[in-house]
PyMOL commands that place a pseudoatom at each C-alpha (Angstrom):
pseudoatom trace, name=CA, resn=MET, resi=1, chain=A, elem=C, hetatm=0, pos=[0.000, 0.000, 0.000]
pseudoatom trace, name=CA, resn=LEU, resi=2, chain=A, elem=C, hetatm=0, pos=[1.244, 3.472, -0.882]
pseudoatom trace, name=CA, resn=VAL, resi=3, chain=A, elem=C, hetatm=0, pos=[0.456, 6.375, 1.464]
pseudoatom trace, name=CA, resn=LEU, resi=4, chain=A, elem=C, hetatm=0, pos=[0.602, 9.823, -0.136]
pseudoatom trace, name=CA, resn=ASP, resi=5, chain=A, elem=C, hetatm=0, pos=[1.708, 13.003, 1.648]
pseudoatom trace, name=CA, resn=THR, resi=6, chain=A, elem=C, hetatm=0, pos=[-1.970, 13.924, 1.872]
pseudoatom trace, name=CA, resn=GLY, resi=7, chain=A, elem=C, hetatm=0, pos=[-2.620, 10.791, 3.900]
pseudoatom trace, name=CA, resn=ALA, resi=8, chain=A, elem=C, hetatm=0, pos=[-4.534, 9.117, 1.094]
pseudoatom trace, name=CA, resn=GLU, resi=9, chain=A, elem=C, hetatm=0, pos=[-3.880, 5.405, 0.717]
pseudoatom trace, name=CA, resn=ILE, resi=10, chain=A, elem=C, hetatm=0, pos=[-3.504, 3.723, -2.656]
pseudoatom trace, name=CA, resn=GLU, resi=11, chain=A, elem=C, hetatm=0, pos=[-3.502, -0.031, -3.106]
pseudoatom trace, name=CA, resn=ASP, resi=12, chain=A, elem=C, hetatm=0, pos=[-0.228, -1.379, -4.459]
pseudoatom trace, name=CA, resn=VAL, resi=13, chain=A, elem=C, hetatm=0, pos=[-0.837, -2.283, -8.091]
pseudoatom trace, name=CA, resn=PHE, resi=14, chain=A, elem=C, hetatm=0, pos=[1.357, -3.818, -10.738]
pseudoatom trace, name=CA, resn=LEU, resi=15, chain=A, elem=C, hetatm=0, pos=[1.902, -1.359, -13.580]
pseudoatom trace, name=CA, resn=GLY, resi=16, chain=A, elem=C, hetatm=0, pos=[3.531, -3.699, -16.061]
pseudoatom trace, name=CA, resn=PRO, resi=17, chain=A, elem=C, hetatm=0, pos=[7.122, -4.227, -17.212]
pseudoatom trace, name=CA, resn=ALA, resi=18, chain=A, elem=C, hetatm=0, pos=[8.336, -0.744, -16.267]
pseudoatom trace, name=CA, resn=ASP, resi=19, chain=A, elem=C, hetatm=0, pos=[7.084, -1.185, -12.716]
pseudoatom trace, name=CA, resn=HIS, resi=20, chain=A, elem=C, hetatm=0, pos=[8.665, -4.627, -12.504]
pseudoatom trace, name=CA, resn=MET, resi=21, chain=A, elem=C, hetatm=0, pos=[12.033, -3.320, -13.732]
pseudoatom trace, name=CA, resn=ALA, resi=22, chain=A, elem=C, hetatm=0, pos=[11.911, -0.444, -11.254]
pseudoatom trace, name=CA, resn=ARG, resi=23, chain=A, elem=C, hetatm=0, pos=[11.311, -2.911, -8.420]
pseudoatom trace, name=CA, resn=PHE, resi=24, chain=A, elem=C, hetatm=0, pos=[13.708, -5.592, -9.631]
pseudoatom trace, name=CA, resn=ASP, resi=25, chain=A, elem=C, hetatm=0, pos=[16.528, -3.798, -11.451]
pseudoatom trace, name=CA, resn=PRO, resi=26, chain=A, elem=C, hetatm=0, pos=[18.217, -6.367, -13.744]
pseudoatom trace, name=CA, resn=GLU, resi=27, chain=A, elem=C, hetatm=0, pos=[21.703, -5.223, -12.708]
pseudoatom trace, name=CA, resn=ARG, resi=28, chain=A, elem=C, hetatm=0, pos=[20.793, -5.719, -9.041]
pseudoatom trace, name=CA, resn=VAL, resi=29, chain=A, elem=C, hetatm=0, pos=[19.319, -9.164, -9.784]
pseudoatom trace, name=CA, resn=PHE, resi=30, chain=A, elem=C, hetatm=0, pos=[22.537, -10.244, -11.541]
pseudoatom trace, name=CA, resn=ALA, resi=31, chain=A, elem=C, hetatm=0, pos=[24.638, -8.818, -8.707]
pseudoatom trace, name=CA, resn=GLU, resi=32, chain=A, elem=C, hetatm=0, pos=[22.549, -10.751, -6.173]
pseudoatom trace, name=CA, resn=PHE, resi=33, chain=A, elem=C, hetatm=0, pos=[22.930, -13.955, -8.190]
pseudoatom trace, name=CA, resn=ASN, resi=34, chain=A, elem=C, hetatm=0, pos=[26.707, -13.559, -8.550]
pseudoatom trace, name=CA, resn=ALA, resi=35, chain=A, elem=C, hetatm=0, pos=[27.112, -12.786, -4.854]
pseudoatom trace, name=CA, resn=LYS, resi=36, chain=A, elem=C, hetatm=0, pos=[25.095, -15.802, -3.786]
pseudoatom trace, name=CA, resn=GLN, resi=37, chain=A, elem=C, hetatm=0, pos=[26.956, -18.065, -6.206]
pseudoatom trace, name=CA, resn=ALA, resi=38, chain=A, elem=C, hetatm=0, pos=[30.243, -16.861, -4.703]
pseudoatom trace, name=CA, resn=ILE, resi=39, chain=A, elem=C, hetatm=0, pos=[28.904, -17.668, -1.223]
pseudoatom trace, name=CA, resn=VAL, resi=40, chain=A, elem=C, hetatm=0, pos=[28.046, -21.206, -2.299]
pseudoatom trace, name=CA, resn=ASP, resi=41, chain=A, elem=C, hetatm=0, pos=[31.510, -21.591, -3.846]
pseudoatom trace, name=CA, resn=ALA, resi=42, chain=A, elem=C, hetatm=0, pos=[33.190, -20.394, -0.638]
pseudoatom trace, name=CA, resn=TYR, resi=43, chain=A, elem=C, hetatm=0, pos=[31.042, -22.758, 1.418]
pseudoatom trace, name=CA, resn=GLU, resi=44, chain=A, elem=C, hetatm=0, pos=[31.928, -25.727, -0.775]
pseudoatom trace, name=CA, resn=ALA, resi=45, chain=A, elem=C, hetatm=0, pos=[35.621, -24.838, -0.588]
pseudoatom trace, name=CA, resn=GLY, resi=46, chain=A, elem=C, hetatm=0, pos=[35.375, -24.843, 3.223]
pseudoatom trace, name=CA, resn=LEU, resi=47, chain=A, elem=C, hetatm=0, pos=[33.737, -28.257, 3.183]
pseudoatom trace, name=CA, resn=GLU, resi=48, chain=A, elem=C, hetatm=0, pos=[36.744, -29.737, 1.429]
pseudoatom trace, name=CA, resn=THR, resi=49, chain=A, elem=C, hetatm=0, pos=[39.011, -29.305, 4.440]
pseudoatom trace, name=CA, resn=GLY, resi=50, chain=A, elem=C, hetatm=0, pos=[36.508, -29.176, 7.296]
pseudoatom trace, name=CA, resn=ALA, resi=51, chain=A, elem=C, hetatm=0, pos=[38.782, -26.875, 9.275]
pseudoatom trace, name=CA, resn=ALA, resi=52, chain=A, elem=C, hetatm=0, pos=[37.131, -24.307, 11.553]
pseudoatom trace, name=CA, resn=THR, resi=53, chain=A, elem=C, hetatm=0, pos=[39.314, -21.534, 10.147]
pseudoatom trace, name=CA, resn=ASP, resi=54, chain=A, elem=C, hetatm=0, pos=[37.989, -22.339, 6.666]
pseudoatom trace, name=CA, resn=TYR, resi=55, chain=A, elem=C, hetatm=0, pos=[34.433, -21.969, 7.934]
pseudoatom trace, name=CA, resn=LEU, resi=56, chain=A, elem=C, hetatm=0, pos=[35.261, -18.617, 9.514]
pseudoatom trace, name=CA, resn=GLN, resi=57, chain=A, elem=C, hetatm=0, pos=[36.935, -17.416, 6.323]
pseudoatom trace, name=CA, resn=GLY, resi=58, chain=A, elem=C, hetatm=0, pos=[33.911, -18.629, 4.378]
pseudoatom trace, name=CA, resn=LEU, resi=59, chain=A, elem=C, hetatm=0, pos=[31.602, -16.638, 6.658]
pseudoatom trace, name=CA, resn=CYS, resi=60, chain=A, elem=C, hetatm=0, pos=[33.730, -13.519, 6.186]
pseudoatom trace, name=CA, resn=LYS, resi=61, chain=A, elem=C, hetatm=0, pos=[33.608, -14.000, 2.418]
pseudoatom trace, name=CA, resn=ALA, resi=62, chain=A, elem=C, hetatm=0, pos=[29.834, -14.519, 2.551]
pseudoatom trace, name=CA, resn=ILE, resi=63, chain=A, elem=C, hetatm=0, pos=[29.350, -11.248, 4.375]
pseudoatom trace, name=CA, resn=ALA, resi=64, chain=A, elem=C, hetatm=0, pos=[31.604, -9.436, 1.907]
pseudoatom trace, name=CA, resn=TRP, resi=65, chain=A, elem=C, hetatm=0, pos=[29.703, -10.904, -1.061]
pseudoatom trace, name=CA, resn=LEU, resi=66, chain=A, elem=C, hetatm=0, pos=[26.356, -9.917, 0.438]
pseudoatom trace, name=CA, resn=ALA, resi=67, chain=A, elem=C, hetatm=0, pos=[27.609, -6.363, 0.924]
pseudoatom trace, name=CA, resn=VAL, resi=68, chain=A, elem=C, hetatm=0, pos=[29.134, -6.009, -2.568]
pseudoatom trace, name=CA, resn=VAL, resi=69, chain=A, elem=C, hetatm=0, pos=[25.629, -5.929, -4.047]
pseudoatom trace, name=CA, resn=TYR, resi=70, chain=A, elem=C, hetatm=0, pos=[25.380, -2.466, -2.487]
pseudoatom trace, name=CA, resn=ALA, resi=71, chain=A, elem=C, hetatm=0, pos=[28.719, -1.215, -3.823]
pseudoatom trace, name=CA, resn=ASP, resi=72, chain=A, elem=C, hetatm=0, pos=[26.941, 1.653, -5.564]
pseudoatom trace, name=CA, resn=HIS, resi=73, chain=A, elem=C, hetatm=0, pos=[25.659, 2.981, -2.209]
pseudoatom trace, name=CA, resn=ALA, resi=74, chain=A, elem=C, hetatm=0, pos=[27.375, 6.046, -0.757]
pseudoatom trace, name=CA, resn=ASP, resi=75, chain=A, elem=C, hetatm=0, pos=[28.108, 4.275, 2.547]
pseudoatom trace, name=CA, resn=TYR, resi=76, chain=A, elem=C, hetatm=0, pos=[29.752, 1.230, 0.939]
pseudoatom trace, name=CA, resn=ARG, resi=77, chain=A, elem=C, hetatm=0, pos=[33.439, 0.900, 1.851]
pseudoatom trace, name=CA, resn=GLU, resi=78, chain=A, elem=C, hetatm=0, pos=[35.936, -0.429, -0.672]
pseudoatom trace, name=CA, resn=SER, resi=79, chain=A, elem=C, hetatm=0, pos=[37.627, -2.316, 2.164]
pseudoatom trace, name=CA, resn=TRP, resi=80, chain=A, elem=C, hetatm=0, pos=[34.511, -4.524, 2.238]
pseudoatom trace, name=CA, resn=ARG, resi=81, chain=A, elem=C, hetatm=0, pos=[34.996, -5.642, -1.378]
pseudoatom trace, name=CA, resn=PRO, resi=82, chain=A, elem=C, hetatm=0, pos=[35.667, -9.399, -1.601]
pseudoatom trace, name=CA, resn=SER, resi=83, chain=A, elem=C, hetatm=0, pos=[39.158, -10.380, -2.665]
for i in range(1, 83): cmd.bond("trace and resi %d" % i, "trace and resi %d" % (i + 1))
show_as sticks, trace
zoom trace
């Protein structure tokens, strides 16, 4: 539901392809996919050794990959970028 400045409420409606693209930007969708694929890859690499340090490193990589999707945000720090 959308609430206007006047206080009026408008039901959330689907306005077609333009509305869909505004809500689900293709670049963001691809970035999300790539980040999640990298997380799976890091997880599988950690499974190969089973060492606790590998799991911790995998978690750190997962967090970095989740954050990289927002690299275009003003508050994103380059130090967060996955290596």
